[in-house]
VMD Tcl script that draws the C-alpha trace (Angstrom):
set ca {
  {-18.23 13.62 -8.21}
  {-15.53 16.28 -7.99}
  {-11.91 15.22 -8.23}
  {-10.08 15.52 -4.88}
  {-6.31 15.82 -4.87}
  {-5.64 17.51 -1.52}
  {-7.19 17.32 1.92}
  {-6.46 17.58 5.63}
  {-7.42 15.02 8.22}
  {-6.93 14.01 11.84}
  {-5.74 10.50 12.61}
  {-5.35 8.73 15.95}
  {-3.76 5.44 16.93}
  {-5.54 3.28 19.49}
  {-4.99 3.73 23.20}
  {-3.37 0.88 25.10}
  {-5.57 -1.20 27.37}
  {-5.38 -0.72 31.13}
  {-3.59 -3.12 33.43}
  {-5.91 -4.29 36.17}
  {-5.71 -5.18 39.84}
  {-7.05 -8.61 40.62}
  {-6.44 -11.02 43.49}
  {-6.97 -14.75 43.34}
  {-7.74 -16.84 46.37}
  {-6.43 -20.37 46.15}
  {-8.13 -22.97 48.28}
  {-6.01 -24.05 51.24}
  {-3.75 -20.99 51.10}
  {-3.81 -18.11 53.52}
  {-2.87 -15.28 51.09}
  {-4.39 -13.84 47.97}
  {-2.07 -13.89 44.99}
  {-1.98 -11.20 42.29}
  {-3.74 -12.17 39.01}
  {-4.38 -8.90 37.23}
  {-3.41 -9.11 33.55}
  {-1.71 -6.51 31.37}
  {-3.61 -4.39 28.89}
  {-3.25 -4.95 25.16}
  {-1.44 -2.68 22.71}
  {-3.45 -0.04 20.85}
  {-3.81 -0.36 17.06}
  {-1.32 1.40 14.78}
  {-2.22 3.68 11.85}
  {-0.81 2.94 8.40}
  {-1.20 4.54 4.98}
  {-1.22 2.29 1.92}
  {-0.73 3.10 -1.76}
  {-3.33 1.79 -4.21}
  {-4.04 2.31 -7.92}
  {-7.20 4.39 -7.54}
  {-6.73 8.08 -8.25}
  {-10.33 8.84 -7.26}
  {-10.41 7.21 -3.83}
  {-9.96 10.54 -2.02}
  {-13.48 11.45 -3.06}
  {-14.62 8.68 -0.70}
  {-13.16 10.61 2.23}
  {-14.63 14.02 1.34}
  {-16.99 14.04 4.34}
  {-14.80 12.10 6.74}
  {-12.01 14.03 8.39}
  {-11.14 11.76 11.35}
  {-9.71 8.26 11.26}
  {-8.64 6.10 14.18}
  {-7.31 2.69 15.05}
  {-8.96 0.52 17.70}
  {-8.42 0.88 21.44}
  {-6.92 -2.22 23.05}
  {-8.70 -4.36 25.61}
  {-7.99 -4.13 29.33}
  {-6.28 -6.93 31.22}
  {-8.47 -9.55 32.84}
  {-8.69 -12.02 35.70}
  {-6.38 -14.98 35.99}
  {-3.49 -13.07 34.39}
  {-5.30 -12.73 31.08}
  {-3.70 -10.27 28.65}
  {-5.99 -7.71 27.10}
  {-6.71 -7.99 23.36}
  {-4.56 -5.85 21.06}
  {-6.45 -3.20 19.14}
  {-6.89 -3.60 15.37}
  {-4.65 -1.49 13.16}
  {-6.21 1.06 10.82}
  {-5.03 1.25 7.19}
  {-5.95 4.29 5.13}
  {-5.84 3.59 1.39}
  {-4.49 6.50 -0.65}
  {-3.62 6.93 -4.35}
  {-0.10 6.21 -5.53}
  {1.69 9.53 -5.63}
  {0.26 10.81 -2.37}
  {2.43 13.05 -0.18}
  {1.29 12.88 3.43}
  {2.68 15.38 5.93}
  {2.33 15.18 9.71}
  {1.49 18.81 10.50}
  {2.54 18.37 14.14}
  {6.05 17.03 13.45}
  {6.68 18.07 9.86}
  {7.53 14.47 8.87}
  {6.63 13.72 5.24}
  {5.68 10.36 3.78}
  {5.54 9.56 0.03}
  {3.58 6.68 -1.44}
  {5.23 5.77 -4.74}
  {4.76 2.00 -5.07}
  {1.55 0.06 -5.40}
  {0.71 -1.78 -2.16}
  {3.40 -0.06 -0.07}
  {2.37 0.43 3.58}
  {3.89 3.04 5.89}
  {3.43 3.33 9.63}
  {2.50 6.91 10.56}
  {1.17 6.60 14.15}
  {1.95 4.07 16.88}
  {-0.66 2.66 19.19}
  {-0.29 3.05 22.93}
  {1.44 0.42 24.99}
  {-0.74 -1.60 27.32}
  {-0.54 -0.97 31.03}
  {0.77 -3.51 33.55}
  {-1.56 -5.47 35.77}
  {-0.74 -6.01 39.42}
  {0.74 -9.46 38.76}
  {3.59 -7.67 36.95}
  {4.70 -6.15 40.23}
  {4.87 -9.33 42.27}
  {8.21 -9.86 44.00}
  {9.70 -11.75 46.91}
  {9.05 -8.76 49.14}
  {5.67 -7.83 47.73}
  {3.64 -10.98 47.27}
  {0.25 -9.27 46.98}
  {0.82 -6.03 45.01}
  {-2.14 -3.88 44.30}
  {-0.31 -1.54 41.93}
  {-1.47 -1.43 38.31}
  {-0.86 0.94 35.40}
  {-3.25 2.42 32.83}
  {-2.53 2.03 29.13}
  {-0.67 4.69 27.24}
  {-2.46 6.94 24.78}
  {-1.93 6.29 21.11}
  {-0.23 8.90 18.98}
  {-2.42 11.36 17.11}
  {-1.84 14.23 14.72}
  {-3.27 16.35 11.96}
  {-2.12 15.46 8.43}
  {-2.11 17.21 5.09}
  {-2.36 15.16 1.92}
  {-1.39 16.28 -1.55}
  {-1.64 14.04 -4.60}
  {0.92 14.11 -7.41}
  {-0.17 11.54 -9.96}
  {2.45 8.96 -10.89}
  {2.14 8.00 -14.57}
  {4.42 6.70 -17.32}
  {3.28 9.43 -19.70}
  {1.43 12.69 -19.15}
  {-0.63 14.25 -21.92}
  {-0.27 18.05 -21.87}
  {-1.42 20.84 -24.11}
  {-3.89 23.68 -24.47}
  {-7.59 23.02 -23.91}
  {-9.22 21.09 -26.72}
  {-5.92 19.77 -28.07}
  {-7.37 16.26 -28.18}
  {-5.85 14.83 -25.02}
  {-8.97 13.12 -23.71}
  {-9.78 11.71 -27.15}
  {-6.28 10.27 -27.45}
  {-6.46 8.76 -23.96}
  {-9.74 7.09 -24.84}
  {-8.28 5.77 -28.10}
  {-5.15 4.32 -26.49}
  {-6.80 2.93 -23.37}
  {-10.16 1.82 -22.08}
  {-10.73 5.14 -20.36}
  {-13.95 7.04 -20.90}
  {-12.79 10.61 -20.44}
  {-15.34 13.28 -21.38}
  {-14.77 14.98 -24.73}
  {-16.49 17.97 -26.38}
  {-15.80 20.88 -28.71}
  {-15.19 23.47 -26.02}
  {-12.35 24.45 -23.71}
  {-11.81 22.86 -20.31}
  {-13.79 19.71 -21.01}
  {-11.39 17.93 -18.65}
  {-11.74 19.41 -15.17}
  {-9.75 16.65 -13.45}
  {-6.92 14.33 -14.45}
  {-8.03 11.09 -16.10}
  {-5.99 7.89 -16.11}
  {-5.88 4.95 -18.49}
  {-3.75 1.86 -18.96}
  {-2.11 0.84 -22.22}
  {-0.39 -2.56 -22.06}
  {0.61 -2.02 -18.44}
  {1.68 1.63 -18.87}
  {-0.25 4.36 -17.09}
  {-1.24 7.37 -19.20}
  {-2.55 10.55 -17.53}
  {-4.64 13.17 -19.30}
  {-3.74 16.42 -17.53}
  {-6.36 19.22 -17.72}
  {-5.73 21.89 -20.36}
  {-3.31 24.68 -19.66}
  {-3.47 28.28 -20.87}
  {-1.03 31.16 -20.88}
  {-0.56 32.27 -17.29}
  {-1.48 28.87 -15.81}
  {1.66 28.86 -13.63}
  {0.32 32.04 -12.04}
  {-3.12 30.61 -11.44}
  {-5.00 31.55 -14.60}
  {-7.54 29.17 -16.11}
  {-7.39 25.95 -14.15}
  {-4.20 27.37 -12.69}
  {-1.22 25.49 -11.32}
  {-3.55 23.20 -9.36}
  {-2.97 20.53 -11.98}
  {0.56 21.40 -13.05}
  {1.92 19.43 -10.11}
  {0.39 16.29 -11.60}
  {2.98 16.25 -14.42}
  {5.93 16.44 -12.01}
  {6.21 12.68 -11.53}
  {5.38 11.56 -15.04}
  {8.29 9.78 -16.73}
  {7.58 11.30 -20.12}
  {5.46 14.13 -21.48}
  {3.41 13.91 -24.65}
  {2.78 17.45 -25.81}
  {-0.38 17.63 -27.96}
  {-0.82 20.49 -30.45}
  {-3.97 20.73 -32.52}
  {-3.46 21.55 -36.19}
  {-6.64 23.65 -35.98}
  {-4.43 26.36 -34.44}
  {-3.20 29.04 -36.80}
  {0.33 28.93 -35.33}
  {1.03 25.49 -33.86}
  {4.62 26.39 -32.92}
  {3.46 29.38 -30.88}
  {0.86 27.25 -29.12}
  {3.50 24.66 -28.24}
  {5.87 27.29 -26.91}
  {3.12 28.83 -24.77}
  {2.58 25.58 -22.86}
  {6.33 24.89 -22.65}
  {6.74 28.30 -21.06}
  {4.10 27.57 -18.44}
  {5.63 24.19 -17.56}
  {9.05 25.72 -17.14}
  {7.69 28.61 -15.09}
  {6.05 26.19 -12.68}
  {9.05 23.88 -12.34}
  {12.18 23.95 -14.46}
  {12.61 20.21 -14.04}
  {9.48 19.74 -16.16}
  {11.23 21.31 -19.12}
  {13.96 18.69 -18.92}
  {11.67 15.65 -19.02}
  {11.74 13.40 -22.06}
  {9.08 14.73 -24.41}
  {7.35 13.80 -27.62}
  {5.29 16.15 -29.77}
  {1.96 14.96 -31.15}
  {0.27 16.99 -33.85}
  {-3.43 16.16 -33.62}
  {-6.54 16.49 -35.79}
  {-4.68 16.00 -39.06}
  {-8.06 15.28 -40.66}
  {-8.95 18.97 -40.29}
  {-6.19 20.23 -42.60}
  {-4.52 19.22 -45.85}
  {-1.72 16.61 -45.99}
  {0.58 19.36 -47.28}
  {-0.08 21.49 -44.22}
  {0.56 18.50 -41.93}
  {3.93 17.88 -43.61}
  {4.83 21.59 -43.45}
  {4.09 21.88 -39.71}
  {5.79 18.58 -38.86}
  {8.91 19.68 -40.75}
  {8.95 22.98 -38.86}
  {8.74 21.23 -35.50}
  {11.48 18.76 -36.36}
  {13.72 21.60 -37.48}
  {13.07 23.76 -34.39}
  {13.09 20.86 -31.89}
  {15.40 18.22 -33.40}
  {15.68 16.28 -30.10}
  {11.95 15.59 -29.78}
  {10.09 12.86 -31.66}
  {7.24 14.35 -33.70}
  {4.08 12.43 -34.60}
  {1.04 13.51 -36.60}
  {-2.23 11.68 -35.95}
  {-5.99 11.69 -36.16}
  {-8.01 9.32 -34.01}
  {-10.27 8.74 -37.02}
  {-7.51 6.76 -38.77}
  {-7.42 3.32 -37.14}
  {-4.42 2.14 -39.11}
  {-2.41 5.27 -38.35}
  {-3.36 5.04 -34.67}
  {-2.09 1.44 -34.52}
  {1.27 2.54 -35.96}
  {1.44 5.42 -33.46}
  {0.55 3.14 -30.54}
  {3.30 0.70 -31.49}
  {5.88 3.51 -31.66}
  {4.69 4.91 -28.33}
  {5.02 1.56 -26.64}
  {8.58 1.18 -27.94}
  {9.45 4.51 -26.37}
  {7.85 3.64 -23.04}
  {9.54 0.25 -22.89}
  {12.91 1.86 -23.59}
  {12.40 4.13 -20.56}
  {11.05 1.48 -18.22}
}
mol new
graphics top color blue
foreach p $ca { graphics top sphere $p radius 0.5 }
foreach p [lrange $ca 0 end-1] q [lrange $ca 1 end] { graphics top cylinder $p $q radius 0.2 }
display resetview
């Protein structure tokens, strides 16, 4: 199923129940007293953040959501039943904009609920209007309509670390090795067509689809996925040692990140040289030294997922970094 990270929808809160006109006749009395109850309140609409980046796919063919209408008032002064609220579950990182008012809501914390539309107030029954001068009122009021609006949703994944790099840099393979994810891997570009998430000792790692030169202008997979790195706390920049000029490859992706959003260039970053098994140890050392000299403020790691012992050492170092930033 295709990954969905933006959509539009229409949502409506429940209408309030109607107040009713009722008269009760009490035995032995000459007048009929008012007994019409008030209508209930319509259900509200909430949005709630959950840890499921793929849940939007569930709503692909559903564009309208609504809370329940309230019940009308009843005989003997009975109050109408309140309508049930509607809660729309959305991925953490969702930005929801009310297109009618321009109000924006951001879901950044797991389980957080935000009220976006209020249900209509219930109408008054005729008993509400009883007074010393009007002992048998017949006036009653219908319930108010619930709020409704069109909304636009855009997802910006919230992760502790985002894996970035050119296509086939080894991001999906690293994600699978560090977590229990099962991201697709293959020896061709653009294997990853949607962001994948995995958890490593409580930290969320996001595999961002491969970037190419001109991505910030829409080339390749374009800037559609660049926004997913905006909220990551740290970037892990993967560079395959299969490339003839690893430094140039690194600088290409850095340029695209900066062109899309300069704040991305200022995020804490580590550099991971991948596929060390494809070159000689001397070449690995030479490239790592060049990176450390050119980018002295970035931690540089060299790994191959085929080396279990080396991967365990790398994982431990990565966890230390993540904990220091938590």
